[in-house]
C-alpha positions in Angstrom: 42.0 45.3 -3.2 43.6 43.7 -0.2 44.3 45.4 3.4 46.6 43.6 5.5 47.9 43.5 9.1 49.5 46.9 8.8 46.9 48.6 10.1 45.9 49.9 13.7 43.5 47.5 15.9 41.1 50.4 15.7 41.1 50.8 12.2 40.4 47.4 11.6 37.4 47.3 14.0 36.4 50.4 12.3 36.4 48.4 8.7 35.0 45.6 9.8 31.9 47.5 11.3 31.6 49.2 7.8 32.4 45.5 6.2 29.0 43.9 7.6 27.2 46.7 7.2 24.0 46.2 5.3 25.2 49.0 2.2 27.9 46.5 1.6 26.1 43.1 0.8 25.2 44.4 -2.7 24.9 41.0 -4.7 28.3 39.9 -7.1 28.4 42.1 -10.3 26.8 44.9 -8.5 29.3 47.2 -10.8 30.2 50.6 -9.8 28.5 51.1 -6.8 30.2 47.9 -5.4 33.8 49.1 -6.1 33.3 52.2 -4.4 31.5 51.0 -1.3 34.0 50.2 1.9 36.0 46.7 2.2 33.8 44.0 3.2 35.5 41.3 5.4 36.6 38.7 2.7 35.9 35.4 5.0 32.1 36.3 6.1 31.5 37.8 2.6 32.7 34.4 1.0 30.3 32.3 3.2 27.4 34.5 2.7 28.0 33.9 -1.3 28.9 30.3 -0.7 25.6 29.7 1.5 23.1 31.2 -1.6 25.2 29.7 -4.4 24.8 25.9 -2.6 21.0 26.9 -1.5 20.4 27.2 -4.8 22.2 23.7 -5.9 20.7 22.0 -3.3 17.0 23.0 -4.4 17.8 22.2 -8.1 19.4 18.9 -6.6 16.7 18.1 -4.6 14.0 18.5 -6.9 16.0 16.7 -10.0 16.8 13.8 -8.1 13.0 12.9 -6.2 12.5 12.4 -10.4 15.6 10.5 -11.3 15.1 6.5 -11.1 16.9 5.2 -8.1 18.5 1.2 -8.1 15.4 -1.2 -7.7 12.8 0.9 -9.4 11.5 0.4 -12.8 9.7 1.8 -16.0 6.7 2.3 -13.6 8.2 5.1 -12.4 8.6 6.9 -16.1 5.7 9.0 -14.8 7.9 10.6 -12.3 10.6 11.2 -14.7 8.3 13.1 -16.6 7.2 15.4 -14.3 11.0 16.4 -13.2 10.1 19.7 -15.8 8.4 20.7 -13.1 11.7 21.4 -11.6 12.8 23.9 -14.3 12.4 27.3 -11.8 14.6 25.4 -9.6 17.3 24.7 -12.2 17.1 28.0 -13.8 17.6 29.8 -10.7 20.7 27.7 -10.0 21.9 28.3 -13.4 21.8 31.7 -13.1 23.3 32.0 -9.4 26.7 32.9 -10.3 29.4 32.7 -7.9 32.1 35.1 -8.1 33.9 37.5 -5.4 36.2 39.2 -8.2 33.4 41.7 -9.1 31.8 42.3 -6.1 32.8 44.7 -3.4 36.4 45.1 -2.3 37.5 42.5 0.4 39.5 42.6 3.4 41.2 39.5 3.7 43.1 39.0 7.1 46.6 38.1 5.6 47.9 36.6 2.1 47.4 33.0 3.0 43.8 33.7 3.5 43.4 35.5 0.2 44.9 32.5 -1.6 42.9 29.9 -0.1 39.7 32.1 -0.4 40.2 32.8 -3.7 41.3 29.7 -4.9 38.4 27.9 -3.7 36.0 30.4 -4.9 37.9 29.9 -8.5 37.2 26.1 -8.2 33.3 26.8 -7.5 33.1 29.0 -9.9 34.5 26.8 -12.6 32.6 23.4 -11.9 29.6 25.9 -12.2 29.9 25.7 -16.0 30.2 21.9 -16.0 27.2 21.5 -13.7 24.8 23.9 -15.5 25.7 21.9 -18.5 24.7 18.8 -17.1 21.5 20.3 -15.7 20.5 21.9 -18.9 20.7 18.3 -20.6 18.8 16.7 -18.2 15.9 19.6 -18.4 16.2 19.2 -21.9 15.2 15.5 -21.9 12.4 15.8 -19.9 10.3 17.9 -21.6 8.5 18.2 -24.9 11.7 20.0 -26.3 13.9 17.4 -26.9 13.5 14.3 -28.8 14.6 12.5 -25.7 11.7 13.8 -23.3 9.2 13.1 -25.8 10.6 9.1 -26.2 9.8 9.2 -22.5 6.6 10.3 -22.7 5.9 7.8 -25.6 7.2 4.9 -23.5 4.8 5.7 -20.7 1.9 6.3 -23.0 2.8 2.9 -24.2 2.8 1.4 -21.4 -0.5 2.7 -19.9 -2.0 2.5 -23.3 -0.9 -1.8 -23.7 -2.6 -2.1 -19.8 -6.1 -0.5 -20.6 -6.4 -1.6 -24.1 -4.6 -4.7 -25.2 -7.1 -7.1 -23.7 -10.0 -5.5 -25.3 -9.0 -5.3 -28.9 -7.3 -8.5 -28.9 -10.3 -9.9 -27.9 -12.1 -7.7 -30.6 -9.4 -9.0 -33.0 -9.8 -13.2 -32.3 -13.7 -12.4 -32.1 -13.5 -10.9 -36.0 -11.0 -13.8 -36.7 -13.9 -16.4 -35.4 -16.4 -15.0 -37.1 -14.9 -15.1 -40.3 -13.8 -18.9 -39.5 -17.4 -19.4 -38.8 -18.5 -18.2 -42.2 -15.6 -20.5 -44.0 -16.8 -23.5 -42.0 -20.6 -22.7 -43.7 -18.9 -22.3 -46.7 -17.5 -25.4 -46.7 -20.4 -27.5 -46.9 -21.4 -25.9 -50.2 -20.6 -27.4 -53.6 -18.2 -25.0 -55.3 -18.1 -25.1 -59.0 -16.0 -23.0 -61.5 -19.0 -20.7 -62.5 -21.4 -21.3 -59.4 -21.8 -22.6 -55.9 -24.8 -24.5 -54.4 -25.3 -24.2 -50.6 -27.8 -25.4 -48.5 -30.1 -23.2 -46.6 -28.9 -23.5 -43.3 -25.5 -22.9 -44.3 -26.5 -19.4 -45.8 -28.1 -18.6 -42.3 -24.9 -19.2 -40.6 -22.9 -17.5 -43.0 -25.4 -14.6 -42.8 -25.4 -14.6 -38.8 -21.3 -14.3 -39.0 -21.6 -11.5 -41.5 -24.2 -9.8 -39.0 -22.0 -10.1 -35.9 -18.8 -8.8 -38.4 -21.2 -5.4 -39.3 -21.0 -4.2 -35.5 -17.1 -4.0 -36.7 -17.2 -2.7 -40.2 -18.8 -2.7 -43.5 -17.2 -4.5 -46.5 -17.9 -4.5 -49.8 -16.5 -7.5 -51.7 -16.5 -6.0 -55.5 -14.8 -2.6 -54.7 -13.2 -4.0 -51.7 -13.6 -1.4 -49.6 -13.7 -1.7 -45.9 -15.3 1.2 -43.7 -15.2 0.9 -39.7 -18.2 1.6 -37.9 -18.7 2.3 -33.7 -17.3 -0.8 -32.6 -14.3 -0.9 -35.2 -13.0 2.1 -33.8 -10.1 0.6 -32.0 -9.0 -0.7 -35.6 -7.7 3.0 -36.3 -6.0 3.4 -33.1 -4.1 0.3 -33.8 -3.0 1.3 -37.1 -1.7 4.5 -35.8 0.1 3.0 -32.9 1.4 0.3 -34.7 2.8 2.6 -37.8 4.5 5.1 -35.1 6.1 1.8 -33.5 7.1 0.3 -36.6 8.7 3.0 -38.1 10.0 5.0 -35.1 11.0 2.4 -32.7 14.7 1.9 -34.1 15.2 5.6 -34.4 14.0 5.8 -30.9 16.2 3.1 -29.5 19.2 5.2 -30.7 18.4 8.1 -29.8 18.0 7.1 -26.5 21.2 5.3 -26.8 23.1 8.5 -27.7 21.6 10.5 -24.7 22.6 7.3 -22.3 26.3 7.9 -23.6 26.1 11.3 -23.3 25.2 11.5 -19.9 27.8 9.0 -19.2 30.6 11.5 -20.5 29.2 14.2 -18.9 28.9 12.4 -15.4 32.1 10.9 -15.9 33.8 15.1 -16.2 31.9 16.0 -13.3 33.5 13.0 -10.8 36.9 11.8 -10.4 40.2 13.4 -9.1 39.4 15.8 -12.0 35.9 16.6 -10.9 34.1 16.4 -7.8 36.6 15.1 -6.0 38.8 18.3 -5.9 36.3 19.4 -3.1 37.6 17.1 -0.9 40.9 19.1 -0.9 39.1 22.2 0.6 41.2 22.8 4.0 39.0 23.0 7.4 39.8 26.6 7.9 38.0 27.2 4.7 34.9 29.4 5.0 33.5 27.1 2.0 34.3 23.9 3.9 30.4 23.7 5.4 28.9 23.7 2.3 31.1 21.8 0.6 31.2 19.1 2.8 29.1 16.7 1.1 29.0 18.2 -2.1 30.9 15.5 -4.3 28.2 12.9 -2.5 25.6 14.7 -4.0 26.7 14.9 -7.5 27.8 11.2 -7.6 24.1 10.6 -6.5 23.1 12.8 -9.1 25.2 11.2 -11.8 24.2 7.7 -11.0 20.8 8.1 -10.6 20.6 9.8 -14.3 22.6 6.9 -15.8 20.5 4.4 -14.0 17.3 6.0 -15.6 18.7 5.9 -18.8 20.1 2.9 -18.8 16.3 1.4 -17.8 15.0 3.4 -20.6 17.0 2.2 -22.8 16.5 -1.7 -21.7 13.2 -1.0 -21.8 12.8 0.4 -25.3 15.1 -2.5 -26.5 12.9 -4.7 -24.8 9.8 -3.4 -26.8 10.4 -5.2 -29.8 10.3 -8.7 -28.5 8.0 -8.0 -25.7 4.1 -8.1 -25.2 3.7 -4.3 -26.8 6.2 -5.4 -29.9 4.6 -8.5 -30.4 1.3 -7.1 -30.5 1.9 -4.1 -32.5 3.8 -5.8 -35.0 0.8 -8.6 -35.3 3.2 -11.5 -34.3 0.9 -12.2 -31.3 -2.3 -11.5 -34.0 -0.5 -14.9 -36.0 0.0 -16.6 -33.1 -3.6 -16.7 -31.6 -5.5 -16.0 -34.7 -5.7 -17.5 -38.5 -5.4 -14.4 -39.9 -2.5 -13.3 -41.9 -0.4 -10.3 -40.8 0.4 -7.5 -43.4 3.2 -5.4 -43.3 1.9 -1.7 -44.3 1.1 1.4 -42.7 -2.6 0.2 -41.9 -1.7 -3.1 -41.0 -4.5 -4.1 -39.0 -7.4 -2.8 -41.1 -5.6 -4.5 -44.5 -5.1 -7.5 -42.4 -8.9 -8.2 -41.8 -9.8 -7.0 -45.2 -7.4 -9.2 -46.9 -8.9 -12.4 -44.6 -12.2 -11.4 -45.8 -11.3 -11.0 -49.2 -10.2 -14.7 -48.8 -13.4 -16.3 -47.6 -16.4 -14.1 -48.7 -18.6 -15.2 -51.6 -18.6 -13.1 -55.0 -20.1 -15.7 -57.4 -23.6 -17.1 -58.5 -25.7 -19.7 -57.3 -27.1 -22.6 -59.7 -29.5 -20.5 -60.9 -27.7 -17.7 -61.8 -28.6 -15.5 -59.2 -25.7 -13.3 -57.8 -24.2 -14.2 -54.4 -22.5 -11.5 -52.9 -21.7 -11.4 -49.6 -21.3 -7.6 -48.8 -20.8 -7.1 -44.6 -23.3 -4.0 -44.3 -24.9 -3.1 -41.1 -28.5 -3.7 -40.5 -28.7 -6.4 -43.4 -30.3 -9.5 -42.8 -28.9 -12.4 -44.9 -31.5 -15.4 -44.1 -32.9 -15.5 -47.7 -29.3 -15.5 -49.4 -29.1 -18.3 -52.2 -32.9 -18.8 -52.7 
């Protein structure tokens, strides 16, 4: 309903006073009571609704953009992005903040032009809200544990932390295992090996025994059964197996998922920007009650979109580079082949199987010249000084 200049000044004053009363300021969508309430000043009511709406937007915007990566930041900031899930209350509040002037109280407009301007601007805000909520929903879905994008970001950050903390120690342990196997091999080279037996000097056996004793802190290994059992210091091999398995089996899928998310955000961002998007708010006239709240709105939307695009570009770049970077080289055993004499095994339990194969290549399972068995198992607590006697 509209009431225009046909009313006398006294009547207008009375209606304005009624329009500003507290009973007339119920939120939009109040239903029958709103419709039966006295008309309210349209301009003041629109400014109030605008203030509430854009305050909700600013709260969500400020929280989200604080967790998005900006130009110049790198993947070290992924932890910041992961914590965006803490913005869920602000985002949900904004999503649920409906902007409408048509299902609230009756409005009192000064004239038809004011009515046309206010209602057109309000319709723009309301229609744009749907685009924004879709963008915010997808962004929140991409930062928590619900969506694959969020899980991959968490995975990437975890891999970065793990590599920095454990790589050097784990690689040093693998090199030590390789070194002890090589010490054993060099001692074995001093032996005379026949088709059905072996003849070794005592000091060669002692050298082999010392190497096997040092290996026993990592695992036990039975030559005949080829069984390898990890002991305390070798627990890291289980961790390497699991991380290598996850990396090799899923890395390609992770790259594709992030690439898809990156393209989806680009598409959604394009819908929010441009002449058919946020730039429409530049057309709001100076006499509009929404001007103050919308003046910087297009710039904020542009910052939201550009920061989101940069974040996913960086994440995609990081995931792609992981393959040929330090993490990928380590978990695919390329680094192991470069720095040891071990031959990498392309299996699920690749690190333990690589070690197991190296042991099978070199450890003795034969007889000496007297027919006594020479079976060189790796067992915790064993001493091998008397072997071969």
